[in-house]
C-alpha positions, 0 to 999 in steps of 0.5 A: 582479584586475579580473575579480574586482572586476567579478564582486564589485561589477558585473554579471557581463556586464561581466566578459566580457572575462575569458572572452575572455582564458581563451579566448585562452589556451587557443587560445594554449596548444593552437597552442603544444603543436601547434608543440611536438609538431611540433618534437619529431618533427622533432628526433628525425629530425634527431638524429644517432646516436652510433656506439659499439662495445659488446660487440665489435659497432658499433651506433648509439645516441641520444645520451642513452644514451651512458655512461661507458667507451663507446668512441665511433667518429668520422668526418668531420662527427661531433659530439662530445657527451661528454668522453673520451680518444682511443684510435685516430687515423687522421689525426683532426683536430678543430675546438675553435673552438666552445670556444676560438675558434681555428679551425685544426684540431687533430691528435689522437693516442692519449692526447689529450683531447677535449671536447664541443663540438668536431667532426671535420673530417678522419680518423677514430678512436675515444675512450673517454668519460670525462665524460658528463652534467652533468659534460661540455660536453654539458648546454650543447651541448644548447642550442648552436643558441640559445647561439651567438646567437639570431637577432635578431628586431626583431618580438620586441624590439618587442612586448616593448618595447610591453608594457614601456612600456605597463605603465609607463603603465597603473599611473599612468594606472589609479590617477588613473582610479580616484580620478576615478571614485570621486569622480565617481560616484554609487555605488561599483559604477559607479565600479569598472565605469568604472575597470575598462573604462579599465584593461582597454582599455588592455592589449594583452592579445592582442598577445603571443598573436597573435604567439606564435600566428603563430610557432607556426603558422608552425613547424607549416606549415614542419614539414609541409614537413620543415623544422625551425626550431630558433629561432622568430625565424629565420622572421622572420630569413630574411624580412629577408634580403637576401644569401643565401650558397650553398655549391655542393656539397649545396645547388645540387648534390645530394648524391653524384656519378658518376665520369665519366671517368679520363684517363691523363697518363702510361702505364705506371702502375696507375691503376684499382688506385690509385683503387680502393685509395684509395677503399677505404682510407677506413673513412668514405668521402666522396662522391668516394671513394663515386663511385670505389667505385661504379666499382672494386671493391677492389684485390688484394693488396699494396695494403694501407695503411701510412699515410694523410692524410685530406681536408681542406677546408684541404689539399684533397687526401688520400693513402695510402701503399701500400708497395711500390706507392707513396704516392698522392695525389688532389685539387684539380689546382690544389693538386697540378699545375704548369703543363704537367703537365695544369694547363691540361687540368684547367682546360679540363674544370672549364669544362664544370661537371665536378669535376676531380681530379688523381691523383698518385704519389710516394715518400712522402706530403707533409708538413704544408707539402704539399712532396713530389716528386709525379708527375701520373698521371691526371685524374679527372672527377666529374659533379655533380647539379644540383638540379632545383628549384635553377633555379626557386629562384634565380629566386624570390630574384632576383624578391624582391630577394635577392642570391645569392653562390655561395661554394665550396671548388671550382674556380672554373671549375667553380663559374661553369659550374654557376652559369652553367647555373643562370642566376645574374647574372654567374655566368661572372665566378668569383674565385678566393678565394686571390687575394682580400684577407685583411686588407682587410675594406673591399676584401673587401666591395666585391669581394663586392658586385660578384661572384657566384660565388667558388671555392677558398674556405677555411673561414676565409674563408667566415666573413670573407665573411659578416663582410664583407658584415654590415659593409656592412649586409647581413643575411646568410643562409648555407646549407651541409652540410659541416664546412667550413661551420660557421664561416660558419653560426655567424657568419651572421645565419641558418644553414641546414643541409641535413638530409643534412649533418654533425651539427656543421653541423646543431647550429649552424644555426637552420634545418634542411632535413631533405629537402635540398630547396633549393626549401623556402627560398621557402617558409621566406621567405614564412612569415617574411614573412607573420608580419612583415606580419601581426603589424605589422597586428595590432599596429596593431589592438592599440596603437590600442586601447591609445592611445584608451584611454590618451587617454580614461583621461587625459581622464576622470581629469583632468576628473573625469567618467564613463568613457564606456563599460562593460567589456561595450561595450569587449568588444563593440567589441574583439571585432568590430574587433580580436580576430576580425579579428586571428586572421584577419589574423594567419595570413593568406597575404601576399607583402609584403616585410619592411621595417625600422623595425617599431616606428617604423611602428607607433607612427606609426600607432597614436598618431594613430589612437588619439588621433582615436578617443579625441577622437571618443568624448569629443565624442560623449559629451559631445554627448549628455550635454548633452541629457536622455538617460540614461547608458546612452543617452550611453554608446551613442552613445559606443559607436556612435562607438568602433565606426565609428572602429575599424572604420574603422582595421580597413578601412585596416589590412586593405588591400589589400582582397582578397575575403576581406578585404571579407567579413571587415570587412563581416561585422563591420559587419553583426554590430555592426549586428545587435547594435543591432537585436536586443532581446536583444542590446541588453539583453545589452551594455546598449545603448540606441539610443533617442535618434535625434539622439544617435545620428545625432550620434555617426555624424556624428562618426565619419565626420569622425573617419574622415577625419582618420584616413585623412589621418593614415595617409597623411601618416604613410606607414605602410601598404601599399596 
C-alpha cells in the first residue's frame, strides 16, 4: 500500500524500496526452494521401506503404497505406519509409549491389535493392515518429528517478538507521522513522501528474510554432508547444547562386530553348534547374531527351534529351545552368570574393551521373571569397531566446552575401556546404572555431573538421565541408533539419530546423520553457531534502523516539522549499511559460541544505537535548516549524518574486522562517497551536497554520535571483539 501511495503521489525514484522488497522476496523464495529440494532428496533416502508379503513373495514398498489387507512383516526397530491385526508372533513385543505414555513393552499375540505410532522392540511377526490413510494414526505420524516437541528456538521466538511489538508501535506512530506531515507540508505529495519514508524505515522488512535465508542455507550446507535436518531450529539447538549424551554402540563404535574368541567354561558341550543354531534361528539377526553367522554355518539336522525368546535391551539376553538339544541362552554375563561361574573371567575380558557374552544351557527357557537353572557353557567375545573419526570429534567437543556423557547398555568395564581409549575424561570411572537411584532425581543429577561413563543403562534410565540433566539447567543432545534410545531421543532437547538406525529412532530425531558419520556433528554445531552469531549481527543492524526511525517519527510527529529525508534516501542508506552487508554477514563462517539472552542483548545494542543515530540526524537537519539552504540540501546533510552513524554501527557489528569484513565496510563507504560525487547518482537520489558548511557540520555531528555509540556499546557489553 505504501508503495502504491508513492507511485501515485510521489516520484518513482522514491518507490525503490518496493523493488528492493520484491527482490528480497525472490531471493528468499529461491533459497527456500533450494532447501526444500535438498530436504526432499534426503527424506527419500531416510524413508524406511515397509516389508510386505504379496502374491507369496516378500518385497519392500514405500510407506504410502500400503493398502488394506497387506500382510506387513515386522522385526526389531520397525515402526508401524498403519493399524492392523497380528497374525503371527515370534516373541513380538511393541513399545506403545508414543501413544499411551507407558514405556513397558507390550507382548503381542495373534489376534491382538497394533496401532501406528508404536514400534517393535523385540521379536518378529506379521500383521494385516486394517486401517490406512486418514482412518489410521498414520496421517499424524507423518508429522511426528515435529509433534513430539519442536526444538526450542530462542532465535525464532526473539525475531517473532521483535516483529510483533514493532507492529504495535508502527500503527500509532505512523498515524501521528501522517497527521503531522499533512499539517506541516506545503503540498500533499511532499507530505505523503515524508510519511512513507518514516513508516517504511520503521519496518525491519529484511530481518525475517535474513533469518529464513540463514536457516535455509544451513539446511543446504548440512544436506551436502548427508545430514538431514527434520526441524530447521534444530540447527540452532545443537549450537546451544552443553551436554552431549552418546550411545556407545553405533555412535562411538561402528555398526557391526567381529567374533573374536569362543572360550569354553565346561567340556562336553556342542558350543559351536549351539551358537550356529542360535544365530540362524533369528529371521532378523541383530549385529551379534550376524557376527556369529559369519563364523559358523547353519547346524545340521536336529537343531530345530521350537520356542524362542528374542533379545531385548530390558532382558539383555535371548534364547531358543531346540528340543532334544535343550534350551540355549546367550546374553550379558552379569545378568546370566553368578560369581564363580566365569563371572570374574568375563569381567576381566570386558576391561579390554571387548564385548563379552555368556552362553548357557538349560532344560527350559527362562520365564518372564528370568528364573531358570542355567548352566554356563562358554564365554563369547566380540570385537567392536571404534569409529576412526570418534577421537577427533570428541576432542572438538572438549575444546568447545561441551560435556560428553557415554550412556550404554553394555558392560560398564567394556564401555570404560572404549572411553579410555578415546581419551574421554574420567572414562575409567564407569558407573553401573543398576546401582543408581531411580527415585532421587537430584542425586542422579549429581552423579551425572560428576561422572562421564555409564554402563548397563536401561531404556527407561536413559530417559531419566536426560530429564535429570535438564533439571540441572543443561541443554541436552542425545545420539542413538537403536530402539532402546527412542525414549531418550524423544525427551532430549535435541535428538540425533544415525542413518543406519531403526526407523523408530529416525522418526523421533530432529537430526539424522544419513551416512552414520559421527564426525558430521562438529559441522552441525558450526552451522548452528554460524546461524546464531550472524543473525544476531543482522538483528542489530535492522533493529537499529527500526529504533532510529521510531525516534525520528515520534520527534517529527510531535514537533510538526518535515521528515528529514525522503524514501529514496532511506533506500540508499539502508542498502549500503544494512541490506548488502546483511547478506554477507548472515552467511559468513564464524566460530563464535552461542550465548543465551539473544533478545536482551540485541535490544541493549539497538535501542541506544538507534536513539543516538536519530538524535544526530535531527541535530544535523536542524542546524542545516537554520540557514538559507534549500530543503533538498538540508535533507542531504541529514542523509550524510545518517549514513556515517549507521556505517559506524556496521563497523561495530562486523567486528572482529577480518580482511573481508574490512573490504566490505570499506566498499560501502566508497560506494556512498562515489554516489555523492557522480552527478547522475546525485540527481537520481536527490542529493545536493552544495552547502559546504552544512555538510561539514553533518560530518562533525556524525563523528560525535559515533563516539557516543561506541561508549554506549562498550557500557552495554553486547558485542564480541
